[in-house]
N, C-alpha and C positions, 0 to 999 in steps of 0.2 A: 467409314462411319465412326462418329464419336462414341466413346463409352457413355452409356446413359444411366442416370440415377434419378431417384425421387428428390434427393437433396445433395448438394455439394456445399461443403463448408470450406471457406478460404481462410486458413490460419488455424493452428492447433494449440493456441494458448488455453488458459482455463475456460474462456468462453467457447472457443472453437471445439475443443475435444469433448466438453460436456454437452454441447449442442448435438454433436454427432452421436454420442452415446444415447442421449434421450430420444433422438429421432429414430435410432435403430430399435430401441425398446418399443417404440410405437409402431414398428413394422415398416418403416421407410427404408428403402434401399439407399444407403448413404456412403458418400466418399468424403475424404478430407484431403486438402492440399496444403503442404507445408514446405517452405523453402529452406528451412534450417533444421531445428531440432523439435521433435514432438514435445509438447508441453509449453512451447513458446517462451517468452521472456520470464514469466513468473517462475516456472520450474527450473529453468536453465540459468537465468541471469538476474533474477529478481527476488521474489518473495522467499523462496526456499533456501538458496545458497547464502543469502544475506543473513538469514536466521541461524544458519550453521556457523557463520563467522561470529555473530553476536553471542551465540552460546559459548564459543571459545573465549571471547573477551570477558564474559560473565564469570566463567570458571577461573580465568586468570586473575580477575578482580578478587575473587574469594581466596585464591592462593596467596596473593600479596597482602591479604588482610586476615590470614589464618589465625593470627594471635587473638583477634577479637572473639574467636570461638574456642579458645583454649588449646589451639593446635600449633604445631611447628612443622614446617615442611622444607626447611632449608631455603636456599636462594632460588626463587622462581625464575624460569626462563622459557623461551619458546623457539620453535623452528617455523619460520614464516612459510617456507615451502610446504611443510607438512600441514599447516593450517589451511593453506589454499587447496592442497590436494584433498583434504577431508571435505571441504566445502564443495569442490567439484565432484567428488565421489557421491555426495548426497544428491546433487543435481542429476548426475548420470543415472543413479538408481531410480529416481522418480521419472525421468524421461523414459527409461526402459519400461517402467510400470505403465505409462500411457501407451506405449507400443503394445504391451500385453492386453490392455483394455480394448484397443482397436481390433486386435485379433479375436478376442473373446466375443465382441459384438458384431463381428463380420463386417467391419467398416473398411472399405478400400482406402489405402493410403497412397497418395501420389506425391512424390518428391519433386520440388521445383518451384519456379516462380509462376504464380497464376495471374492471368490477365483476362478480364471479362471481354467476351466477344459479342455479348448481348445479355439480356436479362436472364437467359436460360443457358448460356454457354460460357465455357472457359477454355483457354489454352494453357497448358503447363509446359514450361520450357526448362530443360536441365541438360547441361553438357552438350549443347547444340542440337538436342532432340526435342521435338514438340509433340505433345499428346493433346488431342481434342476431347473435351468432356462436355456433357450436356445434362441438364436436370430441370425438373419442373420448378424448383426453387433453389436459390443460392443464398447462403448466409455469409456476409463479410465479417470476419473476425480477425482483422489484420493488425490490431493493436496500435502501439505507439512507440516512439523512441525518445531518447534524451534530447533536449533542446541545447544547442550550442550558443555561446555568447557570440554576437556578431563580430566582435573585435578580437576574439581569442578562440580559435578552433582547438578542440581537444586533440592531443597528439598521442595519448597513451603513454607518454614518457613522463612529462612533468605536469601536464594539464589533463585531468581525467574526467570521464563520465563514470556513472555507477559501474559499468562493465569493467573498466580499467581498475576501479577501486576494489573490485572483488578478486582480482588476480594480480596483486602488486608483486613486482620483482624485488622491491626493497621496501622496508618499513619507513614511512615518512617520519621525519624528526620534527618538522614544523609545518603543519598542514593548514591550508586555507580551505574552508568550505563555504561556497557561495550559494546561498539559499538555505532556508531553515524549515522546509516542509519535512514530511516524514523521511524521505530518502536522505536529505542532507543531515538531519539530526541523527539518524541511525548510523551513518558512517562516521559522523563526528564522535558519537558515543563509542563506537568500536575502536577507532584509532586512539582516542583519548585513553581508554582503559588499557590499551596495549602499550601505552607509554609516550605517544606522540603529543607534542604541544599543539593544541587545536584552536583555531580562530574561526568563528562563524560570522558571516556578513549577511544581513537581511535588510532588504529595501524597505519593508513595511515597519510599523512602529513596535512590533513585538515578534518574537520567534513563534513558530507553530501558529501562524495567524488564523487558521481555520478553526482552532480550538477555542474553548471558553477562555476568557481573559484571565481568570484566576489560575487555570491550568498553565497557560503560557507564562505567567509571572512566576509560578512555582518552579516550572521547568528551568526558566532562566536562572533563578537563584541556585537550583540544584547543580546545573551544569557549571556555573561559575565557581561553586564550592569545589567541584572536581578539578578545577584548574583551567577550564576553557575561557577564552576571551570572546566576548559576544558584542558585536556592533549592530544595533538596530537603527532604522531610519537612515541607513548608509548604503552606498552602492559602489561596486568595483568599476572604475572608469577605464582602466587599462590593465592588461595582464600580459607580461612578457616572459616567455620561457627561455631559459638558457641551458647550458650544459649541466649545471649543478643545482639549479633551482628556478624559482619563479619570482618575479618582482611585480607587485600589485600597487596600483594607485587607488586608494579608497577615499571616496568623498564621505566624510563623517556627517553626523546629524546636524552639527553646527555649521556645515558648509565648507569646512577646511578639508583640504586634500592631503592625505598622509601616504607616504610610500613605505612599504614594508616588504621584506624578503621572506620567502617560504621555500621549503624543499619541494612541495607539491601542492596542487590545487584540485579540488573536486568541484565541478560545475553541476549544481542541482537546482536549476532555475525553471523546471517544468518540462513538459513533453510536447512532441509534435506527432499528430496522428499519421499513421501509415496509410494515407488515402491517395497518394500520388501514384501514377503509372500502373494503375490496376483497371483502367478503362471506365472510370466514373464519368468523365467529361463527355464522352461520345454518347452516353446514355441519358445525359441530363439529370444525373442524380444530384439532389439538393444537398449542399454542405454549408457549414457555418464555420469559417476559419479552419477549414480542412476537416472538421468533424462531420460525419454523415448524419443528416437529420432523419429521425425515425419517430414513429408513433410509440405508445407505451408497450406495444407487442413486438417491436423491432422492424416494422414495415418501413421501407423507404417510399419515396414518391413513385418508384418504378415497380410495377406489378411483378411479383415473383422474386424480387430482390429485397433482402433483409440485412440488417446490420446489428451487431452487439459489441459490448466491451469498450475498451479504451478508444477505439476509432470513432465511437459515437459521442464521446464527451464525458465530463466528470459525473460522479467521482471516479477517478482512475484506480479502481480496486479490483483485484481478482475475484473476490466473492460477489461483487456487483455483476461482473461479467458472467460468472457461473449461473447466477440466478436469472439473468436475462436470457442466457442460453436455454434454460429449461422452459421459460415462458414462450420464447420464440419457436422452439421446436414443437411445443404443444399447440401453439397457434397455427403453425403450418399443418399439423396433423388434425386440426379442427377439434381440439380438446377443450376449448373455452377456458383457458387459464386466467388466473388473476394477474393483472399487470403488476410490475414491481413498484413498490412505494419507496422512493429514494430517501424519504425521511427516516426510514427504518434501517438504513444501511450503516452498520457501525464502522468507525474508523479506528485503526490501531497503529501505534508507533512503538517499535520494539527497542527503544533506547534504554538507558539506565538512568532514572526510573522510566518504566513503561507508561504509555499514555493511551487511553481508550475513551471513546465517546459515541453517543448515538442521539439523534434528535437535535433540538434547538439549544443554542447557547443561552445563558441567562439574558444577555443583551437582546438577542433576537426574540426570545419568548416574551420579553417585556414591552416590545414595540406595540404601539397603539393603545397603551394604557392598561393592558391586561394585568390583573393582580395575580401575584405568584406566591407560592409556598416553596421556599428553597431550604434544603437541608444539606449539611456538610458534616462528615465524620472523618476524623484523622486516623491514619494508620497507627499513630502512637497510642490510641485507645483500644487497639485490638490485640488480644493475647497472642494469637498465632503470628501476627506481624512482629511483635516484640521477640517472641521465641526464635523466629527466623533471623533476627537481626536486621529487619527491613521495616523500621518504624517511620519511614519517610514517605509522605503522600497523603492523599485524602480521596474520599468519594463524595460526589455532589449530585443531588437530584433536584429536579425542577418540576413543580406541579402547577396546574391551573387551580387557583384558589376556589373558583366557582364550581368546577366539575370534578376535580381530583384527577384529571388526566395527567399522565406522566409525559411531560413535554420534552424532557431531555435528561441525560445522565452523562456525567463527565468524571473521569478518575485519573489519577496519576499515582504510580507506586508499583511495587513488585507484583507481577503476574496479573495486572489489571486487564491485559488482553485476553485472559482466560475467564475473567469475571463479567465482562460487559454483556455477554450473551444473555444473562438473566434479564437485564433490562430490555434487550432487543425482543426477547420472547414476550415480556410484559407489554411492550408497546404493540406488538403484533396482535396480541389477544385483547388489546384495548383495556388493559388493567388500570385500576385506580389505586390510590394510596391504601384503600381499605383492604384489598386482597394482598398487597405486599406486606402490610402490617400483620396480617393474620397468617402469613407463611412462616413455617418453622425452618430456620436455617441451622445447619449442623455446627456444633461447637467442638473443638476450637478450629475455626476456619477463617480465611480472609473474607469469605462470602458474607460473614456476619456484618461486615461494614456496610453492605448494601442495605440490609434491614435497618441498621442504626441510622443511616443517612435519611431514609424515609421517615423514621420516627422523629429525627431531629427537625425535619421540615415542619412537623406538627407539634413541636414542643414536648416530645415524649422520649428523648434519648435515654438509654439506660446506663451507658458507660462513659459519658462525659458530663 
């Protein structure tokens, strides 16, 4: 007889483990199935360990610029193996923390590869042994993986995915980054700050193409000043790895093809959902380019089968998966949750400078002739930013002129990933410019720029 539960969650990333915890809190007998490490990609190979690496490069940047703060620290240096070990240690600690949470909430953990045998059944295979599981409901939270270039498979030696880039055996001297989304830009920033010569190639007409155009333009200039070479409207046509490096043929914006040599290349051209070989086809589960179709509560077209996170489509963000996890677990437990509003999901890029946004870009907000109120406040006008030596960046807010609705917020600069939440809360509460103007922001803080940006949209800035 199979082990029987109220709910089985396939995958233990941010969506999967959160769904299991919330379901257990609601009294459901819950199991989770994981083939690799508890915590999934985010905790082990994504969000968290990359931030550990970026913290190292941030400190190294400050060390190499100590003179700007009146300090001297001798000749800075680093131990690559120790940097990687610290990052892996952070990941290991958090994965262990998820293991503790599973125990605390009495969630059964099954190690191995899970495959659906029906809408209410799974087999888990590990080391030649198979376990049968059954449940009234199953949540698929299998995530996604890096997409390869069709003409150049990653080899972990000279051509890397993000996983290889997190555990380098040697420091690149001349690095090619293909793709300028958040992953590509974060690794470009890390390796550039650690001393590598970095080239970014982006097929679209600007880097960070999902961001507001002003943010993309500012980031482009900032990265170029740091020494990065950036090609937009360009594409890599071929990539050949050798014993000592990589040769790339790059078709530039003007149509000319240029050949260049690099020590390493990182492929950051998107993701592929992990929806194959888990039994979807036999059940007739509807998908779109591999992503599982769901309703706003995570239901698939097959009764009893649910899906959340990266396997269901964009935005491919851990916090989106976690929020979906709670909504879906509560829907299964018949708690009548509110569905997730994807327009209120913030995006964050942890490069130097950082980038954060929520809601519509100015171009999107202005479609259809809508009249806007747009405010922008520079870091150079903020006392805390100047004191920190971080006067590069701006905060931009976009309002509907007729209603005062906050349509979008976009920022670039130091610690903006810690500031964006204020606007996310504001949008969730359906705040208008009036409430934001009447809010008291502490001084001296970077958060004052949020207030000033709102004031500037309505012609009332105090410090510019």
